[in-house]
N, CA, C and O atoms as a GROMACS GRO file, in nm:
protein
  456
    1VAL      N    1   1.581  -0.821   0.118
    1VAL     CA    2   1.454  -0.732   0.034
    1VAL      C    3   1.465  -0.617   0.108
    1VAL      O    4   1.479  -0.603   0.229
    2GLN      N    5   1.457  -0.516  -0.002
    2GLN     CA    6   1.491  -0.368   0.038
    2GLN      C    7   1.340  -0.293  -0.033
    2GLN      O    8   1.296  -0.321  -0.145
    3LEU      N    9   1.294  -0.219   0.039
    3LEU     CA   10   1.136  -0.158   0.003
    3LEU      C   11   1.127  -0.021   0.014
    3LEU      O   12   1.109   0.028   0.126
    4GLN      N   13   1.138   0.053  -0.090
    4GLN     CA   14   1.118   0.193  -0.076
    4GLN      C   15   0.998   0.252  -0.108
    4GLN      O   16   0.968   0.252  -0.227
    5ALA      N   17   0.909   0.312  -0.011
    5ALA     CA   18   0.743   0.375  -0.034
    5ALA      C   19   0.772   0.524  -0.068
    5ALA      O   20   0.863   0.592  -0.020
    6SER      N   21   0.699   0.555  -0.140
    6SER     CA   22   0.700   0.715  -0.140
    6SER      C   23   0.536   0.753  -0.197
    6SER      O   24   0.456   0.666  -0.232
    7GLY      N   25   0.510   0.883  -0.196
    7GLY     CA   26   0.370   0.915  -0.243
    7GLY      C   27   0.300   0.968  -0.171
    7GLY      O   28   0.208   1.038  -0.212
    8GLY      N   29   0.330   0.947  -0.017
    8GLY     CA   30   0.217   0.994   0.088
    8GLY      C   31   0.209   1.158   0.075
    8GLY      O   32   0.274   1.226  -0.005
    9GLY      N   33   0.111   1.207   0.178
    9GLY     CA   34   0.103   1.374   0.205
    9GLY      C   35  -0.019   1.388   0.234
    9GLY      O   36  -0.106   1.304   0.260
   10LEU      N   37  -0.023   1.533   0.226
   10LEU     CA   38  -0.140   1.585   0.275
   10LEU      C   39  -0.242   1.612   0.196
   10LEU      O   40  -0.205   1.699   0.117
   11VAL      N   41  -0.370   1.576   0.172
   11VAL     CA   42  -0.500   1.602   0.068
   11VAL      C   43  -0.604   1.609   0.139
   11VAL      O   44  -0.607   1.555   0.250
   12GLU      N   45  -0.718   1.680   0.086
   12GLU     CA   46  -0.831   1.707   0.152
   12GLU      C   47  -0.910   1.574   0.116
   12GLU      O   48  -0.884   1.482   0.038
   13ALA      N   49  -1.011   1.595   0.195
   13ALA     CA   50  -1.143   1.458   0.195
   13ALA      C   51  -1.180   1.468   0.032
   13ALA      O   52  -1.214   1.576  -0.017
   14GLY      N   53  -1.174   1.373  -0.029
   14GLY     CA   54  -1.236   1.357  -0.165
   14GLY      C   55  -1.117   1.357  -0.265
   14GLY      O   56  -1.139   1.309  -0.376
   15GLY      N   57  -1.019   1.395  -0.243
   15GLY     CA   58  -0.884   1.366  -0.295
   15GLY      C   59  -0.822   1.258  -0.328
   15GLY      O   60  -0.876   1.158  -0.281
   16SER      N   61  -0.708   1.234  -0.406
   16SER     CA   62  -0.658   1.152  -0.436
   16SER      C   63  -0.515   1.116  -0.425
   16SER      O   64  -0.448   1.218  -0.445
   17LEU      N   65  -0.453   1.031  -0.406
   17LEU     CA   66  -0.308   1.010  -0.373
   17LEU      C   67  -0.256   0.839  -0.420
   17LEU      O   68  -0.312   0.732  -0.396
   18ARG      N   69  -0.119   0.871  -0.499
   18ARG     CA   70  -0.096   0.740  -0.562
   18ARG      C   71   0.025   0.698  -0.474
   18ARG      O   72   0.128   0.764  -0.488
   19LEU      N   73   0.024   0.589  -0.380
   19LEU     CA   74   0.149   0.526  -0.322
   19LEU      C   75   0.241   0.450  -0.434
   19LEU      O   76   0.193   0.404  -0.537
   20SER      N   77   0.384   0.444  -0.398
   20SER     CA   78   0.447   0.350  -0.485
   20SER      C   79   0.564   0.287  -0.410
   20SER      O   80   0.641   0.349  -0.337
   21CYS      N   81   0.566   0.180  -0.431
   21CYS     CA   82   0.661   0.086  -0.336
   21CYS      C   83   0.801   0.028  -0.448
   21CYS      O   84   0.785  -0.056  -0.536
   22THR      N   85   0.895   0.076  -0.426
   22THR     CA   86   1.005  -0.007  -0.517
   22THR      C   87   1.100  -0.092  -0.438
   22THR      O   88   1.153  -0.066  -0.330
   23ASN      N   89   1.112  -0.210  -0.519
   23ASN     CA   90   1.170  -0.345  -0.422
   23ASN      C   91   1.282  -0.355  -0.534
   23ASN      O   92   1.289  -0.321  -0.653
   24SER      N   93   1.366  -0.416  -0.443
   24SER     CA   94   1.526  -0.425  -0.471
   24SER      C   95   1.511  -0.568  -0.548
   24SER      O   96   1.579  -0.577  -0.650
   25LYS      N   97   1.429  -0.684  -0.512
   25LYS     CA   98   1.418  -0.788  -0.592
   25LYS      C   99   1.305  -0.791  -0.697
   25LYS      O  100   1.206  -0.718  -0.686
   26SER      N  101   1.319  -0.861  -0.782
   26SER     CA  102   1.203  -0.891  -0.880
   26SER      C  103   1.068  -0.906  -0.821
   26SER      O  104   1.053  -1.007  -0.753
   27ILE      N  105   0.988  -0.844  -0.831
   27ILE     CA  106   0.838  -0.865  -0.747
   27ILE      C  107   0.767  -1.020  -0.791
   27ILE      O  108   0.681  -1.074  -0.722
   28ASP      N  109   0.811  -1.067  -0.894
   28ASP     CA  110   0.763  -1.189  -0.971
   28ASP      C  111   0.800  -1.298  -0.866
   28ASP      O  112   0.741  -1.407  -0.868
   29SER      N  113   0.901  -1.270  -0.768
   29SER     CA  114   0.983  -1.390  -0.680
   29SER      C  115   0.902  -1.394  -0.550
   29SER      O  116   0.912  -1.484  -0.466
   30TYR      N  117   0.803  -1.266  -0.541
   30TYR     CA  118   0.736  -1.257  -0.415
   30TYR      C  119   0.556  -1.345  -0.419
   30TYR      O  120   0.478  -1.334  -0.513
   31ASN      N  121   0.535  -1.410  -0.314
   31ASN     CA  122   0.408  -1.467  -0.299
   31ASN      C  123   0.319  -1.358  -0.305
   31ASN      O  124   0.239  -1.355  -0.398
   32ALA      N  125   0.319  -1.273  -0.226
   32ALA     CA  126   0.236  -1.153  -0.241
   32ALA      C  127   0.309  -1.027  -0.201
   32ALA      O  128   0.416  -1.033  -0.140
   33MET      N  129   0.244  -0.901  -0.239
   33MET     CA  130   0.310  -0.784  -0.196
   33MET      C  131   0.173  -0.678  -0.170
   33MET      O  132   0.068  -0.701  -0.230
   34GLY      N  133   0.188  -0.555  -0.070
   34GLY     CA  134   0.064  -0.469  -0.074
   34GLY      C  135   0.105  -0.401   0.019
   34GLY      O  136   0.224  -0.394   0.052
   35TRP      N  137  -0.005  -0.332   0.080
   35TRP     CA  138  -0.012  -0.206   0.189
   35TRP      C  139  -0.073  -0.228   0.296
   35TRP      O  140  -0.178  -0.291   0.286
   36TYR      N  141  -0.036  -0.192   0.403
   36TYR     CA  142  -0.070  -0.189   0.524
   36TYR      C  143  -0.075  -0.054   0.584
   36TYR      O  144   0.008   0.030   0.548
   37ARG      N  145  -0.167  -0.025   0.675
   37ARG     CA  146  -0.164   0.102   0.710
   37ARG      C  147  -0.180   0.108   0.880
   37ARG      O  148  -0.252   0.023   0.932
   38GLN      N  149  -0.110   0.209   0.965
   38GLN     CA  150  -0.140   0.219   1.113
   38GLN      C  151  -0.173   0.334   1.148
   38GLN      O  152  -0.091   0.425   1.141
   39ALA      N  153  -0.313   0.357   1.195
   39ALA     CA  154  -0.330   0.493   1.250
   39ALA      C  155  -0.320   0.516   1.388
   39ALA      O  156  -0.351   0.427   1.468
   40PRO      N  157  -0.273   0.649   1.430
   40PRO     CA  158  -0.245   0.637   1.593
   40PRO      C  159  -0.344   0.599   1.676
   40PRO      O  160  -0.462   0.633   1.672
   41GLY      N  161  -0.279   0.512   1.768
   41GLY     CA  162  -0.370   0.431   1.867
   41GLY      C  163  -0.427   0.319   1.800
   41GLY      O  164  -0.537   0.273   1.831
   42LYS      N  165  -0.366   0.282   1.722
   42LYS     CA  166  -0.472   0.160   1.633
   42LYS      C  167  -0.370   0.057   1.592
   42LYS      O  168  -0.252   0.091   1.591
   43SER      N  169  -0.401  -0.057   1.562
   43SER     CA  170  -0.306  -0.140   1.535
   43SER      C  171  -0.308  -0.144   1.385
   43SER      O  172  -0.410  -0.099   1.333
   44ARG      N  173  -0.219  -0.187   1.312
   44ARG     CA  174  -0.131  -0.208   1.193
   44ARG      C  175  -0.274  -0.316   1.099
   44ARG      O  176  -0.301  -0.434   1.117
   45GLU      N  177  -0.323  -0.239   1.026
   45GLU     CA  178  -0.437  -0.333   0.924
   45GLU      C  179  -0.377  -0.334   0.763
   45GLU      O  180  -0.308  -0.252   0.702
   46MET      N  181  -0.426  -0.443   0.730
   46MET     CA  182  -0.401  -0.484   0.555
   46MET      C  183  -0.483  -0.382   0.533
   46MET      O  184  -0.578  -0.359   0.609
   47VAL      N  185  -0.446  -0.284   0.388
   47VAL     CA  186  -0.528  -0.215   0.309
   47VAL      C  187  -0.528  -0.279   0.171
   47VAL      O  188  -0.639  -0.264   0.119
   48ALA      N  189  -0.431  -0.354   0.083
   48ALA     CA  190  -0.483  -0.411  -0.011
   48ALA      C  191  -0.354  -0.503  -0.040
   48ALA      O  192  -0.246  -0.449  -0.014
   49LEU      N  193  -0.350  -0.610  -0.081
   49LEU     CA  194  -0.236  -0.726  -0.130
   49LEU      C  195  -0.258  -0.749  -0.272
   49LEU      O  196  -0.366  -0.722  -0.325
   50ILE      N  197  -0.166  -0.794  -0.332
   50ILE     CA  198  -0.188  -0.840  -0.475
   50ILE      C  199  -0.077  -0.974  -0.476
   50ILE      O  200   0.038  -0.971  -0.430
   51ASP      N  201  -0.138  -1.081  -0.537
   51ASP     CA  202  -0.059  -1.160  -0.495
   51ASP      C  203   0.015  -1.214  -0.651
   51ASP      O  204  -0.021  -1.160  -0.756
   52ARG      N  205   0.104  -1.307  -0.649
   52ARG     CA  206   0.184  -1.332  -0.761
   52ARG      C  207   0.100  -1.335  -0.873
   52ARG      O  208   0.144  -1.280  -0.974
   53GLY      N  209  -0.023  -1.393  -0.879
   53GLY     CA  210  -0.122  -1.404  -1.002
   53GLY      C  211  -0.175  -1.287  -1.057
   53GLY      O  212  -0.242  -1.284  -1.160
   54GLY      N  213  -0.141  -1.185  -0.983
   54GLY     CA  214  -0.229  -1.050  -0.996
   54GLY      C  215  -0.369  -1.042  -0.932
   54GLY      O  216  -0.445  -0.951  -0.965
   55ARG      N  217  -0.397  -1.115  -0.861
   55ARG     CA  218  -0.556  -1.093  -0.785
   55ARG      C  219  -0.510  -1.007  -0.654
   55ARG      O  220  -0.411  -1.026  -0.583
   56PRO      N  221  -0.604  -0.912  -0.643
   56PRO     CA  222  -0.593  -0.813  -0.557
   56PRO      C  223  -0.658  -0.853  -0.429
   56PRO      O  224  -0.718  -0.960  -0.435
   57ASN      N  225  -0.660  -0.802  -0.334
   57ASN     CA  226  -0.753  -0.803  -0.211
   57ASN      C  227  -0.765  -0.708  -0.116
   57ASN      O  228  -0.680  -0.682  -0.031
   58TYR      N  229  -0.867  -0.658  -0.130
   58TYR     CA  230  -0.902  -0.520  -0.031
   58TYR      C  231  -0.951  -0.514   0.109
   58TYR      O  232  -1.041  -0.597   0.127
   59ALA      N  233  -0.926  -0.454   0.200
   59ALA     CA  234  -0.976  -0.430   0.319
   59ALA      C  235  -1.131  -0.371   0.251
   59ALA      O  236  -1.133  -0.316   0.141
   60GLY      N  237  -1.252  -0.391   0.332
   60GLY     CA  238  -1.364  -0.350   0.316
   60GLY      C  239  -1.363  -0.196   0.320
   60GLY      O  240  -1.443  -0.138   0.246
   61SER      N  241  -1.292  -0.134   0.389
   61SER     CA  242  -1.296   0.036   0.425
   61SER      C  243  -1.289   0.070   0.300
   61SER      O  244  -1.377   0.144   0.257
   62VAL      N  245  -1.202   0.032   0.228
   62VAL     CA  246  -1.112   0.072   0.105
   62VAL      C  247  -1.182   0.018  -0.038
   62VAL      O  248  -1.163   0.077  -0.144
   63GLU      N  249  -1.236  -0.059  -0.030
   63GLU     CA  250  -1.309  -0.142  -0.162
   63GLU      C  251  -1.376  -0.042  -0.225
   63GLU      O  252  -1.442   0.038  -0.159
   64GLY      N  253  -1.364  -0.030  -0.390
   64GLY     CA  254  -1.428   0.044  -0.445
   64GLY      C  255  -1.362   0.192  -0.452
   64GLY      O  256  -1.412   0.268  -0.535
   65ARG      N  257  -1.252   0.239  -0.372
   65ARG     CA  258  -1.178   0.357  -0.345
   65ARG      C  259  -1.025   0.348  -0.413
   65ARG      O  260  -0.972   0.431  -0.487
   66PHE      N  261  -0.970   0.213  -0.362
   66PHE     CA  262  -0.835   0.216  -0.390
   66PHE      C  263  -0.834   0.133  -0.476
   66PHE      O  264  -0.936   0.066  -0.494
   67ALA      N  265  -0.716   0.113  -0.556
   67ALA     CA  266  -0.653  -0.003  -0.635
   67ALA      C  267  -0.499  -0.012  -0.645
   67ALA      O  268  -0.414   0.074  -0.664
   68ILE      N  269  -0.489  -0.165  -0.621
   68ILE     CA  270  -0.373  -0.211  -0.633
   68ILE      C  271  -0.304  -0.259  -0.765
   68ILE      O  272  -0.358  -0.338  -0.844
   69SER      N  273  -0.196  -0.212  -0.779
   69SER     CA  274  -0.130  -0.259  -0.932
   69SER      C  275   0.000  -0.303  -0.901
   69SER      O  276   0.059  -0.288  -0.794
   70ARG      N  277   0.044  -0.365  -1.017
   70ARG     CA  278   0.168  -0.438  -1.015
   70ARG      C  279   0.281  -0.411  -1.136
   70ARG      O  280   0.238  -0.445  -1.246
   71ASP      N  281   0.383  -0.371  -1.136
   71ASP     CA  282   0.455  -0.363  -1.254
   71ASP      C  283   0.580  -0.427  -1.241
   71ASP      O  284   0.670  -0.379  -1.172
   72SER      N  285   0.592  -0.548  -1.312
   72SER     CA  286   0.698  -0.633  -1.294
   72SER      C  287   0.831  -0.587  -1.361
   72SER      O  288   0.944  -0.623  -1.328
   73ALA      N  289   0.795  -0.497  -1.465
   73ALA     CA  290   0.920  -0.449  -1.529
   73ALA      C  291   1.011  -0.377  -1.449
   73ALA      O  292   1.134  -0.390  -1.447
   74LYS      N  293   0.939  -0.295  -1.380
   74LYS     CA  294   0.975  -0.172  -1.299
   74LYS      C  295   0.995  -0.197  -1.148
   74LYS      O  296   1.030  -0.110  -1.068
   75ASN      N  297   0.965  -0.352  -1.111
   75ASN     CA  298   0.957  -0.410  -0.968
   75ASN      C  299   0.906  -0.290  -0.860
   75ASN      O  300   0.970  -0.247  -0.764
   76MET      N  301   0.773  -0.248  -0.905
   76MET     CA  302   0.689  -0.159  -0.829
   76MET      C  303   0.560  -0.219  -0.822
   76MET      O  304   0.513  -0.287  -0.912
   77VAL      N  305   0.492  -0.187  -0.689
   77VAL     CA  306   0.350  -0.199  -0.651
   77VAL      C  307   0.302  -0.080  -0.641
   77VAL      O  308   0.381  -0.008  -0.580
   78ASP      N  309   0.184  -0.014  -0.681
   78ASP     CA  310   0.141   0.086  -0.646
   78ASP      C  311  -0.001   0.090  -0.582
   78ASP      O  312  -0.076  -0.008  -0.596
   79LEU      N  313  -0.045   0.217  -0.503
   79LEU     CA  314  -0.158   0.180  -0.466
   79LEU      C  315  -0.224   0.329  -0.493
   79LEU      O  316  -0.189   0.433  -0.438
   80GLN      N  317  -0.326   0.314  -0.588
   80GLN     CA  318  -0.412   0.440  -0.597
   80GLN      C  319  -0.510   0.466  -0.509
   80GLN      O  320  -0.591   0.375  -0.492
   81MET      N  321  -0.527   0.592  -0.433
   81MET     CA  322  -0.611   0.601  -0.349
   81MET      C  323  -0.707   0.748  -0.378
   81MET      O  324  -0.676   0.866  -0.369
   82ASN      N  325  -0.849   0.674  -0.420
   82ASN     CA  326  -0.936   0.802  -0.460
   82ASN      C  327  -1.031   0.812  -0.358
   82ASN      O  328  -1.041   0.726  -0.270
   83ASN      N  329  -1.104   0.914  -0.365
   83ASN     CA  330  -1.229   0.960  -0.279
   83ASN      C  331  -1.156   0.932  -0.114
   83ASN      O  332  -1.198   0.849  -0.033
   84LEU      N  333  -1.066   1.002  -0.099
   84LEU     CA  334  -0.995   0.981   0.034
   84LEU      C  335  -1.084   1.028   0.119
   84LEU      O  336  -1.165   1.116   0.090
   85GLU      N  337  -1.071   0.964   0.251
   85GLU     CA  338  -1.169   1.017   0.380
   85GLU      C  339  -1.055   1.052   0.484
   85GLU      O  340  -0.937   1.018   0.476
   86PRO      N  341  -1.122   1.135   0.593
   86PRO     CA  342  -1.006   1.134   0.706
   86PRO      C  343  -1.000   1.004   0.767
   86PRO      O  344  -0.897   0.986   0.831
   87GLU      N  345  -1.061   0.931   0.766
   87GLU     CA  346  -1.034   0.813   0.851
   87GLU      C  347  -0.936   0.702   0.758
   87GLU      O  348  -0.905   0.591   0.802
   88ASP      N  349  -0.898   0.747   0.639
   88ASP     CA  350  -0.776   0.703   0.597
   88ASP      C  351  -0.640   0.739   0.614
   88ASP      O  352  -0.539   0.681   0.574
   89THR      N  353  -0.652   0.856   0.687
   89THR     CA  354  -0.529   0.927   0.773
   89THR      C  355  -0.437   0.815   0.843
   89THR      O  356  -0.497   0.759   0.935
   90ALA      N  357  -0.313   0.772   0.823
   90ALA     CA  358  -0.263   0.661   0.880
   90ALA      C  359  -0.099   0.676   0.813
   90ALA      O  360  -0.072   0.742   0.713
   91VAL      N  361  -0.016   0.610   0.882
   91VAL     CA  362   0.132   0.590   0.823
   91VAL      C  363   0.091   0.435   0.738
   91VAL      O  364   0.032   0.338   0.786
   92TYR      N  365   0.136   0.449   0.620
   92TYR     CA  366   0.131   0.344   0.521
   92TYR      C  367   0.258   0.286   0.503
   92TYR      O  368   0.366   0.344   0.505
   93TYR      N  369   0.232   0.147   0.483
   93TYR     CA  370   0.376   0.040   0.499
   93TYR      C  371   0.345  -0.047   0.389
   93TYR      O  372   0.255  -0.130   0.387
   94CYS      N  373   0.458  -0.011   0.263
   94CYS     CA  374   0.463  -0.150   0.167
   94CYS      C  375   0.515  -0.273   0.259
   94CYS      O  376   0.582  -0.262   0.361
   95SER      N  377   0.468  -0.393   0.199
   95SER     CA  378   0.530  -0.503   0.251
   95SER      C  379   0.511  -0.605   0.151
   95SER      O  380   0.435  -0.591   0.056
   96VAL      N  381   0.592  -0.725   0.178
   96VAL     CA  382   0.605  -0.822   0.098
   96VAL      C  383   0.603  -0.969   0.173
   96VAL      O  384   0.627  -0.985   0.292
   97ILE      N  385   0.574  -1.060   0.089
   97ILE     CA  386   0.550  -1.192   0.163
   97ILE      C  387   0.666  -1.289   0.055
   97ILE      O  388   0.644  -1.310  -0.064
   98LEU      N  389   0.727  -1.312   0.092
   98LEU     CA  390   0.834  -1.438   0.041
   98LEU      C  391   0.860  -1.563   0.131
   98LEU      O  392   0.907  -1.558   0.244
   99ILE      N  393   0.825  -1.670   0.069
   99ILE     CA  394   0.849  -1.770   0.147
   99ILE      C  395   0.781  -1.775   0.299
   99ILE      O  396   0.842  -1.822   0.396
  100GLY      N  397   0.689  -1.738   0.303
  100GLY     CA  398   0.629  -1.743   0.454
  100GLY      C  399   0.713  -1.642   0.517
  100GLY      O  400   0.735  -1.673   0.634
  101LYS      N  401   0.764  -1.538   0.485
  101LYS     CA  402   0.824  -1.440   0.565
  101LYS      C  403   0.792  -1.318   0.508
  101LYS      O  404   0.813  -1.286   0.391
  102GLN      N  405   0.714  -1.222   0.637
  102GLN     CA  406   0.681  -1.120   0.573
  102GLN      C  407   0.795  -0.971   0.577
  102GLN      O  408   0.874  -0.952   0.670
  103TYR      N  409   0.785  -0.906   0.492
  103TYR     CA  410   0.934  -0.787   0.509
  103TYR      C  411   0.868  -0.653   0.527
  103TYR      O  412   0.751  -0.646   0.491
  104TRP      N  413   0.919  -0.558   0.570
  104TRP     CA  414   0.838  -0.424   0.558
  104TRP      C  415   0.914  -0.322   0.520
  104TRP      O  416   1.033  -0.327   0.554
  105GLY      N  417   0.870  -0.210   0.444
  105GLY     CA  418   0.951  -0.084   0.418
  105GLY      C  419   0.912  -0.013   0.487
  105GLY      O  420   0.815  -0.043   0.556
  106GLN      N  421   0.979   0.118   0.496
  106GLN     CA  422   0.935   0.226   0.556
  106GLN      C  423   0.830   0.297   0.564
  106GLN      O  424   0.784   0.320   0.452
  107GLY      N  425   0.761   0.350   0.663
  107GLY     CA  426   0.635   0.405   0.631
  107GLY      C  427   0.618   0.551   0.548
  107GLY      O  428   0.714   0.624   0.525
  108THR      N  429   0.511   0.575   0.515
  108THR     CA  430   0.493   0.728   0.429
  108THR      C  431   0.365   0.760   0.507
  108THR      O  432   0.294   0.674   0.560
  109GLN      N  433   0.338   0.916   0.510
  109GLN     CA  434   0.227   0.931   0.600
  109GLN      C  435   0.128   0.983   0.477
  109GLN      O  436   0.148   1.012   0.359
  110VAL      N  437   0.015   0.979   0.559
  110VAL     CA  438  -0.104   1.022   0.454
  110VAL      C  439  -0.200   1.050   0.539
  110VAL      O  440  -0.261   0.973   0.613
  111THR      N  441  -0.215   1.211   0.522
  111THR     CA  442  -0.299   1.279   0.598
  111THR      C  443  -0.420   1.312   0.537
  111THR      O  444  -0.397   1.356   0.424
  112VAL      N  445  -0.544   1.312   0.564
  112VAL     CA  446  -0.677   1.365   0.466
  112VAL      C  447  -0.730   1.428   0.595
  112VAL      O  448  -0.762   1.374   0.700
  113SER      N  449  -0.730   1.563   0.557
  113SER     CA  450  -0.835   1.682   0.586
  113SER      C  451  -0.972   1.674   0.559
  113SER      O  452  -1.029   1.643   0.454
  114SER      N  453  -1.025   1.710   0.687
  114SER     CA  454  -1.193   1.718   0.657
  114SER      C  455  -1.218   1.860   0.587
  114SER      O  456  -1.332   1.892   0.554
   0.00000   0.00000   0.00000
């Protein structure tokens, strides 16, 4: 499993960014996939997951602001992040779960200035 994340950057509070995760395997083979993040000095936390049936699950802190989507034809999972807050600053990681094992891509930095 190889995951390639892109789309991070620097944005002002209230702005938007879109993260993309490209997969080496068909995403239809995964039990779930999504995004986690880790801020400096904090533990890694789940941001948004989407299961094989397309059902999303969001962290409470991003509910209503972030939207996860999947494109089976492109083997991609995207995270649209709107109304970003300085507290969203973190390294964001793409992740997939396959047969009970979790795989990680490299992180992409998201920085939100106030």
